[in-house]
C-alpha positions, -999 to +999 in steps of 0.1 A: -176-230-640-174-235-599-194-216-572-179-175-570-167-160-543-192-130-549-169-109-523-137-121-545-127-113-583-106-132-607-093-132-637-106-143-667-097-147-705-121-121-724-125-115-764-122-080-777-146-057-792-141-066-831-133-032-843-116-022-876-077-020-867-082-044-835-055-074-827-084-103-829-061-112-797-077-126-760-067-108-734-073-112-693-101-093-673-107-092-637-142-107-633-164-091-606-201-092-587-216-065-594-244-064-566-261-031-583-270-047-611-269-079-594-246-100-623-208-113-628-189-095-652-157-084-666-140-048-671-111-036-700-082-061-705-055-058-681-033-042-707-059-020-713-081-024-744-118-031-742-134-057-747-167-079-752-188-081-722-181-112-703-154-143-701-143-170-726-146-209-714-122-214-686-093-227-697-089-206-728-056-198-736-044-155-730-024-145-764-015-109-756+018-106-743+011-076-722-022-087-704+002-124-695+034-097-684+005-078-659-008-114-649+017-124-623+008-081-603-026-092-599-027-129-596-007-117-560-034-090-554-070-108-559-054-132-537-077-139-506-047-128-482-032-103-498-021-071-483-013-037-495+013-030-471+032-060-487+038-041-519+052-009-495+091-013-502+091+013-468+066-009-446+085-041-463+123-021-453+115-012-416+099-047-410+135-065-425+156-038-399+133-050-373+136-089-376+175-084-386+175-065-349+155-093-334+179-119-350+213-099-335+196-101-301+191-135-302+229-137-320+240-124-289+221-144-262+230-172-281+268-165-277+264-157-241+250-190-241+279-205-261+305-188-230+287-196-197+285-241-211+318-230-220+336-223-184+312-237-168+331-283-167+297-294-153+267-269-170+246-296-188+258-297-225+225-294-239+226-260-233+258-252-254+249-280-282+217-258-281+233-229-284+258-240-311+226-245-328+208-216-327+238-193-334+244-211-367+209-209-375+208-176-364+243-168-384+227-184-418+195-163-412+222-133-413+243-144-443+207-151-465+189-119-453+224-102-469+221-123-501+187-112-507+195-079-500+222-074-524 
């Protein structure tokens, strides 16, 4: 196993406790450094089942369907660049509204550039072309955000 960063948490395969009636399947668990014990440890499985302490070797196949269903969320949550506000729907909605407002402002500006360039025969052609390109790009972005929202 490669050197792990004690400030991070990782997903690792784990085995269930050998109890009567407990299915012998491999689960996912969060693996983290516990400073009070100066050791790495695993917890419960992602599906909530009690596990043996310690991870199984890397590459061990996880066979618990419930743990596999939770895995994508945990991978996102445990990623070094994860921000909890990225899962806040209201915050995401506000950011999208702000971005849409900025797109509308840029579209209006591009339309002004286009009109100004079209009215002046000696206007710099590049300004008109830039306006056309920017307007087409922003219109494409606006259509894309509408598709994503629906």
